[in-house]
C-alpha positions, 0 to 999 in steps of 0.5 A: 500500500502506498503512503498517503499524503492527502492533506487539505490546503488548509492543513498544508498551510498550517504545516508550512507555518509549523516548519517555519516556526521550527526553523527548519532549513530549506533543504530539509523542509520538503522532507519534514513536510512529507513526514508530518503529512504522512504521519497525519494521513497514515494512522496518527492524525495531528492537531496542526493548530495545537502544534503551531500554538504549542510550547517550543518543547512540544513543537520540537518533540513532535516535529523531531520525533516524527522525523525520527520515528516515521516509517517512510515506506508506510507513513506510520509511526514506529517504536511506540512514539506518540506526538503530543499534538496527536488528535485524541481518539473518539 
């Protein structure tokens, strides 16, 4: 099964703002954008507004943690990593 990247235009704008706030370099931005999008669309929906407004520590935890724990073949998170700004189930 192929990794899904079907975020909405609004979600794309929030992801871009998140990565700008994170201070990611231009050469890593596309990869980080794809990591957040894949995470969101393949099993761990994220609250992008909450992430954008989160503390610096939570922002770092989620963006860096997703980058470290995303399986780029499936888009799923591994090693039981859970972003702090993951949407709550139910």
